[in-house]
MARSERO-345310 format. One record per residue (C-alpha): residue number from 1; y, x, z. Coordinates in steps of 0.25 Angstrom, whole numbers. Last residue first. Layout:
REM MARSERO-345310
<k NUM&yy Y&xx X&zz Z> .
...
END
This chain:
REM MARSERO-345310
<k 143&yy -189&xx -272&zz 33> .
<k 142&yy -197&xx -259&zz 35> .
<k 141&yy -196&xx -258&zz 51> .
<k 140&yy -198&xx -272&zz 54> .
<k 139&yy -213&xx -272&zz 48> .
<k 138&yy -216&xx -259&zz 55> .
<k 137&yy -211&xx -264&zz 68> .
<k 136&yy -219&xx -276&zz 67> .
<k 135&yy -232&xx -269&zz 63> .
<k 134&yy -230&xx -259&zz 74> .
<k 133&yy -229&xx -269&zz 85> .
<k 132&yy -241&xx -277&zz 80> .
<k 131&yy -249&xx -264&zz 80> .
<k 130&yy -244&xx -261&zz 94> .
<k 129&yy -248&xx -274&zz 99> .
<k 128&yy -262&xx -273&zz 93> .
<k 127&yy -264&xx -259&zz 99> .
<k 126&yy -260&xx -264&zz 113> .
<k 125&yy -269&xx -275&zz 112> .
<k 124&yy -281&xx -266&zz 108> .
<k 123&yy -278&xx -256&zz 119> .
<k 122&yy -277&xx -268&zz 129> .
<k 121&yy -290&xx -274&zz 124> .
<k 120&yy -298&xx -261&zz 125> .
<k 119&yy -292&xx -259&zz 139> .
<k 118&yy -297&xx -272&zz 144> .
<k 117&yy -310&xx -269&zz 138> .
<k 116&yy -312&xx -256&zz 146> .
<k 115&yy -307&xx -262&zz 159> .
<k 114&yy -314&xx -254&zz 171> .
<k 113&yy -317&xx -240&zz 165> .
<k 112&yy -305&xx -240&zz 155> .
<k 111&yy -295&xx -245&zz 165> .
<k 110&yy -300&xx -236&zz 176> .
<k 109&yy -299&xx -224&zz 166> .
<k 108&yy -285&xx -228&zz 163> .
<k 107&yy -281&xx -229&zz 177> .
<k 106&yy -287&xx -215&zz 181> .
<k 105&yy -280&xx -209&zz 168> .
<k 104&yy -267&xx -216&zz 172> .
<k 103&yy -268&xx -211&zz 186> .
<k 102&yy -270&xx -197&zz 182> .
<k 101&yy -259&xx -198&zz 172> .
<k 100&yy -250&xx -202&zz 183> .
<k 99&yy -254&xx -191&zz 193> .
<k 98&yy -252&xx -181&zz 182> .
<k 97&yy -238&xx -187&zz 180> .
<k 96&yy -235&xx -186&zz 195> .
<k 95&yy -239&xx -172&zz 196> .
<k 94&yy -231&xx -167&zz 185> .
<k 93&yy -219&xx -175&zz 190> .
<k 92&yy -221&xx -169&zz 204> .
<k 91&yy -223&xx -155&zz 198> .
<k 90&yy -210&xx -157&zz 189> .
<k 89&yy -202&xx -162&zz 201> .
<k 88&yy -207&xx -150&zz 209> .
<k 87&yy -203&xx -140&zz 198> .
<k 86&yy -189&xx -147&zz 196> .
<k 85&yy -187&xx -146&zz 212> .
<k 84&yy -191&xx -131&zz 212> .
<k 83&yy -182&xx -128&zz 200> .
<k 82&yy -170&xx -135&zz 207> .
<k 81&yy -173&xx -127&zz 220> .
<k 80&yy -174&xx -114&zz 212> .
<k 79&yy -161&xx -117&zz 205> .
<k 78&yy -154&xx -120&zz 218> .
<k 77&yy -159&xx -107&zz 224> .
<k 76&yy -154&xx -99&zz 212> .
<k 75&yy -141&xx -106&zz 212> .
<k 74&yy -139&xx -103&zz 226> .
<k 73&yy -143&xx -88&zz 224> .
<k 72&yy -133&xx -87&zz 212> .
<k 71&yy -122&xx -94&zz 220> .
<k 70&yy -125&xx -84&zz 232> .
<k 69&yy -125&xx -72&zz 222> .
<k 68&yy -112&xx -77&zz 215> .
<k 67&yy -105&xx -78&zz 229> .
<k 66&yy -110&xx -64&zz 232> .
<k 65&yy -104&xx -59&zz 219> .
<k 64&yy -91&xx -66&zz 221> .
<k 63&yy -90&xx -60&zz 235> .
<k 62&yy -92&xx -46&zz 230> .
<k 61&yy -82&xx -48&zz 218> .
<k 60&yy -72&xx -54&zz 228> .
<k 59&yy -74&xx -41&zz 237> .
<k 58&yy -74&xx -32&zz 226> .
<k 57&yy -61&xx -38&zz 221> .
<k 56&yy -55&xx -37&zz 235> .
<k 55&yy -59&xx -23&zz 236> .
<k 54&yy -53&xx -20&zz 222> .
<k 53&yy -40&xx -26&zz 226> .
<k 52&yy -39&xx -18&zz 239> .
<k 51&yy -42&xx -5&zz 231> .
<k 50&yy -31&xx -9&zz 220> .
<k 49&yy -21&xx -12&zz 231> .
<k 48&yy -24&xx 2&zz 237> .
<k 47&yy -23&xx 9&zz 224> .
<k 46&yy -10&xx 1&zz 220> .
<k 45&yy -4&xx 5&zz 234> .
<k 44&yy -8&xx 20&zz 232> .
<k 43&yy -1&xx 19&zz 218> .
<k 42&yy 11&xx 13&zz 224> .
<k 41&yy 12&xx 25&zz 234> .
<k 40&yy 10&xx 25&zz 248> .
<k 39&yy 20&xx 34&zz 256> .
<k 38&yy 32&xx 26&zz 252> .
<k 37&yy 29&xx 15&zz 262> .
<k 36&yy 22&xx 2&zz 259> .
<k 35&yy 12&xx 3&zz 271> .
<k 34&yy 2&xx -8&zz 270> .
<k 33&yy -3&xx -11&zz 284> .
<k 32&yy 11&xx -9&zz 290> .
<k 31&yy 12&xx 1&zz 302> .
<k 30&yy 15&xx -5&zz 315> .
<k 29&yy 25&xx 3&zz 325> .
<k 28&yy 20&xx 3&zz 339> .
<k 27&yy 28&xx -5&zz 349> .
<k 26&yy 29&xx 0&zz 363> .
<k 25&yy 40&xx 10&zz 361> .
<k 24&yy 49&xx 0&zz 354> .
<k 23&yy 47&xx -10&zz 365> .
<k 22&yy 54&xx 0&zz 375> .
<k 21&yy 50&xx -4&zz 389> .
<k 20&yy 44&xx 11&zz 391> .
<k 19&yy 57&xx 17&zz 386> .
<k 18&yy 65&xx 11&zz 397> .
<k 17&yy 80&xx 10&zz 393> .
<k 16&yy 80&xx -5&zz 388> .
<k 15&yy 70&xx -10&zz 398> .
<k 14&yy 78&xx -4&zz 409> .
<k 13&yy 91&xx -10&zz 405> .
<k 12&yy 84&xx -24&zz 404> .
<k 11&yy 78&xx -23&zz 417> .
<k 10&yy 64&xx -30&zz 418> .
<k 9&yy 61&xx -37&zz 431> .
<k 8&yy 50&xx -30&zz 437> .
<k 7&yy 37&xx -37&zz 439> .
<k 6&yy 29&xx -34&zz 451> .
<k 5&yy 16&xx -27&zz 452> .
<k 4&yy 11&xx -27&zz 467> .
<k 3&yy 10&xx -14&zz 473> .
<k 2&yy -4&xx -8&zz 476> .
<k 1&yy -10&xx -7&zz 490> .
END
C-alpha cells in the first residue's frame, strides 16, 4: 500500500542551502526581442528598420489597392443600376407616348367619322379667333 503524501513544513535553513529549492536555478534568462548589444551594428539596424518599413508600405499599398478595386466594383454596379433604371424609364415613356399618339389618332378618326360638320365649324372658329388675336397683336405692336 502506498504511503500518503504529507506536506512538510518548510525549513528556512534547508531552503537557503538546498540547491533544488533555489529560485535562480529554476528561472531561465529571457533574451530581449531586440538585442541592442554591440554585436549588431547600426547599419544592420537601419537595414532591418528599412525592411520592416518596406513591408508596412507594401501592406498599406496592397490594402489601398484592394479598397480601390472594391470601390471601383461598387461604382460600376451602381452605374449599371442607374443605367438600367434610365433605360427602363425611357422605355416606359416611349411606350406611353406611343400609346397616347395611338389614342389621339383613334379619337381623331372617331370625331371625323361621326361629327364632320362639327369639326369644320370648330376649325373655322379657331381660325377666326386666331385671326382676331393676330390683328390685335399687330396693331398694338407698332404704335
